[in-house]
Structure formats: C-alpha cells, structure tokens
C-alpha positions in Angstrom: -64.6 33.8 41.3 -63.5 36.5 43.7 -66.8 36.2 45.5 -66.3 32.4 45.8 -62.9 32.9 47.4 -64.3 35.6 49.7 -66.9 33.1 50.9 -64.1 30.6 51.6 -62.4 33.2 53.8 -65.6 33.8 55.7 -65.9 30.0 56.1 -62.4 30.0 57.6 -63.5 32.5 60.2 -66.5 30.3 61.1 -64.3 27.2 61.4 -62.4 28.9 64.2 -65.4 28.3 66.5 -65.1 25.6 69.1 -68.0 23.6 67.6 -66.3 23.5 64.2 -63.0 22.3 65.8 -64.9 19.7 67.7 -66.6 18.5 64.6 -63.3 18.0 62.7 -61.8 16.3 65.8 -64.7 13.8 65.8 -64.4 13.4 62.0 -60.7 12.6 62.3 -61.5 9.9 64.9 -64.4 8.5 62.9 -62.2 8.0 59.8 -59.8 5.7 61.7 -60.7 2.0 62.1 -58.7 -1.0 63.4 -59.1 -4.8 63.6 -57.5 -7.8 65.2 -56.3 -6.0 68.4 -55.0 -3.1 66.3 -52.8 -5.3 64.1 -54.7 -4.0 61.1 -55.3 -0.3 61.1 -56.7 2.0 58.4 -57.3 5.7 58.2 -58.9 8.0 55.7 -57.9 11.7 55.6 -58.1 14.5 53.1 -57.5 18.1 52.1 -60.0 20.5 50.6 -58.2 23.3 48.8 -60.0 26.4 47.4 -57.6 28.3 45.2 -57.9 31.6 43.3 -55.4 33.0 40.8 -55.2 36.4 39.1 -52.5 36.4 36.3 -51.4 37.8 33.0 -51.5 35.9 29.7 -50.0 33.5 29.0 -50.9 32.0 32.4 -47.8 31.3 34.5 -46.2 27.9 35.1 -48.4 24.9 34.3 -51.7 26.7 34.7 -53.8 26.0 31.7 -56.5 28.7 31.5 -57.7 31.6 29.4 -58.6 35.0 30.8 -57.0 36.5 33.9 -58.9 34.9 36.8 -59.3 31.3 37.8 -61.0 29.6 40.7 -59.7 26.0 41.1 -61.2 23.9 44.0 -59.5 20.5 44.8 -60.5 17.6 47.0 -57.8 15.1 47.9 -58.6 12.0 49.8 -55.9 9.8 51.3 -56.1 6.2 52.5 -53.4 4.7 54.8 -53.5 1.1 56.0 -51.0 -0.8 58.1 -51.1 -4.6 58.3 -48.9 -5.7 61.1 -45.5 -4.0 61.7 -44.1 -4.6 58.2 -46.8 -4.0 55.5 -48.1 -0.5 54.6 -50.5 0.6 51.9 -51.4 4.1 50.8 -53.5 5.8 48.1 -54.5 9.3 47.0 -57.6 10.2 45.0 -58.4 13.7 43.7 -61.4 15.6 42.3 -60.3 18.9 40.7 -60.0 20.9 37.5 -56.9 19.0 36.4 -53.7 17.9 38.0 -52.5 21.5 37.4 -55.0 24.3 37.8 -57.1 24.8 34.7 -60.5 26.0 33.3 -61.2 22.6 31.7 -63.9 21.4 34.1 -63.9 18.9 36.9 -62.4 15.4 36.8 -61.7 12.5 39.1 -58.3 10.7 39.3 -56.5 8.1 41.3 -53.1 9.7 41.6 -51.3 7.4 44.0 -51.5 3.8 45.2 -48.6 1.7 46.5 -47.7 -1.2 48.8 -44.6 -0.8 51.0 -42.9 -3.7 52.7 -40.4 -3.0 55.6 -38.7 -6.3 56.7 -36.8 -4.6 59.6 -37.9 -2.2 62.3 -34.9 0.1 62.0 -35.9 1.3 58.5 -32.7 0.2 56.8 -34.7 -1.3 53.8 -38.1 -0.6 52.3 -39.5 -2.1 49.1 -42.3 -0.2 47.4 -44.5 -1.1 44.4 -47.2 0.9 42.7 -47.7 4.5 41.6 -45.9 7.1 43.8 -43.8 10.3 43.5 -40.3 10.5 42.1 -37.5 9.8 44.6 -35.3 12.7 43.3 -35.2 16.2 44.7 -36.2 17.6 48.1 -39.4 19.5 47.4 -41.4 16.3 46.9 -41.5 15.7 50.7 -43.5 18.9 51.2 -45.5 19.2 47.9 -48.9 18.8 49.5 -50.8 22.1 50.2 -50.7 21.7 54.0 -46.9 21.3 54.0 -45.9 23.6 51.2 -45.4 27.2 52.5 -46.3 28.4 49.0 -49.3 27.8 46.7 -47.3 26.8 43.6 -44.2 24.7 43.0 -40.6 25.9 42.6 -39.6 26.7 39.0 -37.8 23.4 38.3 -41.1 21.6 38.9 -43.4 23.9 36.9 -41.2 26.1 34.7 -42.1 25.3 31.1 -39.2 24.8 28.7 -39.2 24.8 24.9 -38.8 21.0 24.8 -41.9 19.1 23.6 -42.7 15.5 24.1 -45.0 15.5 21.1 -44.3 18.3 18.6 -40.8 17.7 17.2 -39.0 20.5 15.3 -37.1 20.0 12.0 -34.5 22.7 12.6 -33.2 24.9 15.4 -34.8 27.8 13.5 -38.2 26.3 14.1 -37.4 25.4 17.7 -38.1 28.8 19.3 -40.9 30.9 20.9 -44.0 30.5 18.8 -47.1 32.2 20.3 -49.5 29.9 18.3 -48.2 26.9 20.2 -50.0 25.6 23.3 -47.7 26.2 26.2 -49.0 23.0 27.8 -47.4 20.9 25.0 -43.9 21.6 26.5 -42.1 20.2 29.5 -40.6 21.3 32.8 -37.5 19.6 34.2 -39.7 17.7 36.7 -43.5 17.7 36.3 -44.6 18.3 39.9 -44.3 15.2 42.1 -44.2 12.9 38.9 -46.6 10.2 40.2 -45.4 7.4 37.8 -45.6 3.6 38.1 -42.8 1.5 39.3 -40.8 0.0 42.1 -38.4 1.5 44.6 -36.0 0.6 47.4 -35.2 3.1 50.1 -33.9 3.2 53.6 -31.7 4.9 56.2 -28.5 3.6 57.7 -27.1 5.8 60.4 -26.8 9.3 59.0 -27.1 8.1 55.4 -30.3 7.8 53.3 -30.8 6.2 49.9 -33.6 5.7 47.5 -33.6 4.1 44.0 -36.5 3.5 41.6 -37.3 2.1 38.2 -40.4 3.9 36.8 -42.4 3.7 33.6 -42.0 7.4 32.5 -39.4 10.2 32.7 -39.6 12.7 35.6 -40.6 15.4 33.1 -43.5 13.4 31.7 -47.0 14.9 31.8 -49.8 13.6 34.1 -51.8 12.2 31.3 -48.9 9.8 30.5 -48.0 8.7 34.1 -50.0 5.5 33.8 -50.1 4.9 30.1 -46.4 3.9 29.5 -45.3 0.3 29.9 -41.8 -0.6 31.1 -40.3 -1.2 27.7 -38.3 2.0 28.1 -38.0 2.5 31.8 -36.6 5.5 33.7 -34.1 5.1 36.5 -34.0 7.4 39.5 -31.5 7.6 42.5 -31.1 9.8 45.5 -28.4 9.6 48.1 -28.7 11.7 51.2 -26.8 12.6 54.4 -28.6 13.8 57.6 -25.8 14.6 60.0 -28.2 16.0 62.6 -31.8 17.2 63.0 -31.1 20.6 61.5 -29.3 19.7 58.2 -30.2 17.4 55.3 -28.1 17.1 52.1 -29.1 15.1 48.9 -27.7 14.3 45.5 -30.2 12.9 42.9 -30.2 11.7 39.3 -32.6 10.3 36.7 -32.4 9.1 33.2 -35.1 7.8 30.8 -36.8 8.5 27.5 -39.2 11.4 27.5 -41.1 11.4 24.2 -44.7 10.3 23.9 -45.5 7.3 21.6 -47.3 9.7 19.2 -44.4 12.2 19.0 -44.0 13.4 15.4 -42.4 13.7 13.0 -39.9 11.1 14.2 -36.6 10.6 12.3 -36.5 7.6 10.0 -35.6 4.3 11.7 -35.8 5.6 15.2 -38.3 5.5 18.1 -38.9 7.2 21.5 -36.4 4.9 23.2 -33.5 6.6 21.3 -34.0 10.0 22.9 -33.4 10.5 26.7 -33.7 13.1 29.4 -30.9 13.3 31.9 -31.3 15.0 35.3 -28.8 15.7 38.0 -29.8 17.7 41.1 -28.5 18.7 44.5 -30.7 19.7 47.5 -30.0 21.0 51.0 -32.3 22.0 53.9 -31.8 23.5 57.3 -34.2 24.1 60.1 -33.8 25.6 63.5 -36.4 27.2 65.8 -38.7 29.4 63.9 -36.6 29.4 60.7 -36.4 26.9 57.8 -34.5 27.1 54.5 -34.4 24.8 51.4 -32.4 25.0 48.2 -32.2 22.9 45.1 -30.2 23.1 41.8 -31.1 21.0 38.7 -29.2 20.3 35.5 -31.2 18.7 32.7 -30.4 17.6 29.2 -33.0 16.6 26.6 -31.9 14.8 23.5 -33.9 16.4 20.7 -34.5 14.4 17.5 -32.6 15.7 14.4 -31.1 18.6 16.4 -29.0 17.6 19.4 -29.1 18.6 23.0 -31.3 21.1 24.8 -29.9 21.9 28.2 -31.4 23.7 31.2 -30.2 24.8 34.6 -32.6 25.8 37.3 -32.4 26.5 41.0 -34.4 28.0 43.8 -33.7 29.1 47.4 -36.7 29.1 49.7 -37.1 30.3 53.3 -39.9 30.2 55.9 -40.2 32.0 59.2 -42.8 31.3 61.8 -43.7 34.7 63.2 -46.2 33.4 65.7 -47.5 29.8 66.3 -50.2 30.5 63.7 -48.7 33.1 61.3 -45.7 32.4 58.9 -44.0 34.2 56.1 -42.1 32.6 53.2 -39.9 33.9 50.4 -38.5 32.1 47.3 -36.0 33.1 44.6 -36.2 31.0 41.4 -34.1 31.1 38.2 -34.0 29.0 35.1 -31.4 29.2 32.3 -31.4 27.6 28.8 -27.9 26.6 27.5 -28.1 24.7 24.2 -25.8 23.4 21.5 -26.2 24.2 17.8 -28.1 22.1 15.3 -26.5 20.6 12.2 -27.1 23.9 10.4 -25.2 25.9 13.1 -28.3 27.4 14.7 -29.0 27.1 18.5 -31.2 24.1 19.3 -33.5 26.4 21.4 -34.0 30.1 21.9 -35.8 30.8 25.1 -35.7 33.6 27.7 -33.9 32.9 30.9 -36.5 33.1 33.7 -36.4 34.9 37.1 -39.3 34.6 39.5 -39.7 35.8 43.1 -42.5 34.3 45.2 -43.6 35.8 48.5 -46.3 34.3 50.7 -48.1 34.8 54.0 -49.9 31.9 55.8 -52.2 31.7 58.8 -53.4 28.6 60.5 -56.8 29.4 62.1 -56.9 25.9 63.7 -55.2 22.6 63.5 -57.4 21.9 60.5 -57.7 25.2 58.6 -55.1 27.3 56.8 -55.1 30.4 54.5 -52.2 31.4 52.3 -51.8 34.6 50.2 -49.0 34.7 47.6 -47.7 37.2 45.1 -45.2 36.2 42.4 -43.1 38.6 40.2 -41.5 37.0 37.2 -39.3 38.2 34.2 -39.2 36.0 31.2 -41.8 33.5 30.1 -42.8 31.3 27.2 -43.4 34.2 24.8 -41.8 37.4 26.0 -39.2 38.9 28.4 -41.7 41.2 30.1 -42.1 41.6 33.8 -45.4 40.3 35.2 -47.1 39.6 38.5 -49.4 36.8 39.7 -51.6 36.9 42.8 -52.8 33.6 44.3 -54.8 32.7 47.4 -55.5 29.2 48.9 -57.8 28.2 51.7 -57.2 24.6 53.0 -59.4 22.4 55.3 -57.6 19.3 56.6 -59.6 16.3 57.8 
C-alpha cells in the first residue's frame, strides 16, 4: 500500500511535464459537447483520488477496515448538461471501496442525479428534483476532494455516536461502549453529504439565501439507505443564509425526520420507525480575504431512542486555510463533539460516550491545474471505545479531468 502511494507521488511529478498538461487540456475539451448552436451543452468531468491511511484500531471516523494501513482509490465521474437557459441536469457516479474508505473491495454506485429548473435568470428561485446533497450546513459546498483542504470530513459529518439506526438497546445500562459492536452500525450527526432522494427549492434575493428540501431519509442515515426509503416518513431540511459581501457568509440550518431503518430491532410494541425522530440545528459562518479563509460550524442534534428517551450531541469545528504560494497551502482544523443525554426510566444515562477532541493539520500542493497532493495528520482524544490519544496519517493524490 505504501508502495502504491509512492508510485502515485512519482506519477504526480511526471504530470508536471508540459506534455501531460497538454493531454489533460485536450481531454477536458474533448469531454465537452454542444448541439443546436450551443443551446444544448453537456460536459463530462471527473476526479481520480488515490488515498492512503495509517491509523490505530478502531479505525477513525467512518473508515471501515481492519489492520493499520489502507489504500483506497476512488474514481468519480460527473455529467453536467444544460438545456437552454433554464434547465440543468447533473449526475455523479463513483467506483471505489465504499462511500467511506474501507477494505471491503471495489463497488460502483450512482451517487447523484438531479434535474434543476431555474425560471428566472437572477437566481431568485430554483426547483430541483432527484438525488442530491443535504441543504443544511456549510461544509457540503466544498466536500469534494479538489475543494476540501483536508482529506476527511469535519467531525459532525464523520464522528460516530452511540446512536444506532438498527440495534436498539433495552436500557441505558446496555447503551454504552461495547467493543464487540461494529462501529459502523452507529450514526454521526450528518453522514457526509447525505445524498438522499427528494425535492428542493433554493435561491438568492439580494444578500439573502434560502434552501428548503423534503428528502426520503434523515441527514444521519447511512449511504446504503439513501435510495431505499420511500416518502412515507419524509425528512424536512431548511437553510437560511446571509451574504452581506464577498468576504462573509452566515447560515442557520435545521432538519427533522425519522432515522431508524425498517429492520431496526427490537422495536417497542405498537410503534414503528416513524415514531422516533432526529432533530438537527446548526449554524455556519465563513470568511475569506486574500490568501486566508476560515470556516466554522456548530451542530446540536437530538435522537429519540426507543424505550429510553433522548440522546443529545453537540459538535463544532473551526477550520482555516492559508495559501502560502499559488501552489502550496496549509490548513488547520479544531473539532470537538460532546454527548449530553437524559436518564432512562431506570434513572441511568441514555448513553455513556467519551467526548471527542480532534485536531487536523494538512499541507497541500497543486502541481498543475489538474493535479494535487495533500498530506494530513490528525491527533484525537476519545473514540468509540477508549479515551486514549491516537494519531492518524493520511495522504491523497488527486487528478482532475
């Protein structure tokens, strides 16, 4: 695995040559087509990510792998099509080892596909139908590898809690850290970009932005469920934003919807998944000027746990990026997650989990307009099983086409 990533780094050096740059320029042009005097225009593009992780056990975040080393390649292909000035279609397909890095083998998925209708040219209103990311939060706008200054997601999007959508506890005593449990059975506040099915309206009026959506699954739902749920128990999402100038952006978001899987067990008598909800409230702010950018988000989430009561979480992060040269940048992120729960009917806490602190530091270098290398080290205290301090090294080489 280390040799494979070393080969990727050597490949990056080779791509700096003029001939490689010319080839990617030509490929970019070849993947764009138009018809009817450019009234219909379509473009294919993509990202090839080669990722390497060295980590302790249990693996951090949503990584699902044994051992201490993982090589996880990923190919993402995007299709964007515009039909006239008011109709737009986009899709994303991926070949990788799982939506989150894993050692489970390669798979192919269609993660996104949506149709967007924009009746007016000023962007005051957009109607979107299909499968697309959640509208809440601020990190979603930069979650792809080329735009994210880090390799992983902030902790609200990949920090695993003790709330399961499948294995339901009987008492607060059983709802605690159990090493025999599979960490992947439990949920973060928001599972990455949450590519769920639904419809949304969004737009901008002056300095104000809005987005509202009805989706088929909760923002914490796992990737395997994003397309399986129907709309019998929908999730509702809302974000209101203010962009007073080019430097500042402020947002307030909320979501509510049932989070349990249809096969969640054991369910209380005379109840179903529609009786137990996840509630999310978040605030986000960003600032950018010159070589410096900063982002921050804070989340409060409540899960209604069958038989027990409420399991609450608070998580936030502060992230900064500084462009040292036109090609070299550095980034630093501070993440924390806290578990604040009520007592079950027997007087015991609904969940007992360690509060989590994680610091992420990254260096990135863009060899060309199409290639990028990122190196990251994360130091964390508190995880799914213990309160020990542990470190994770990650590297990511990206080719954009």
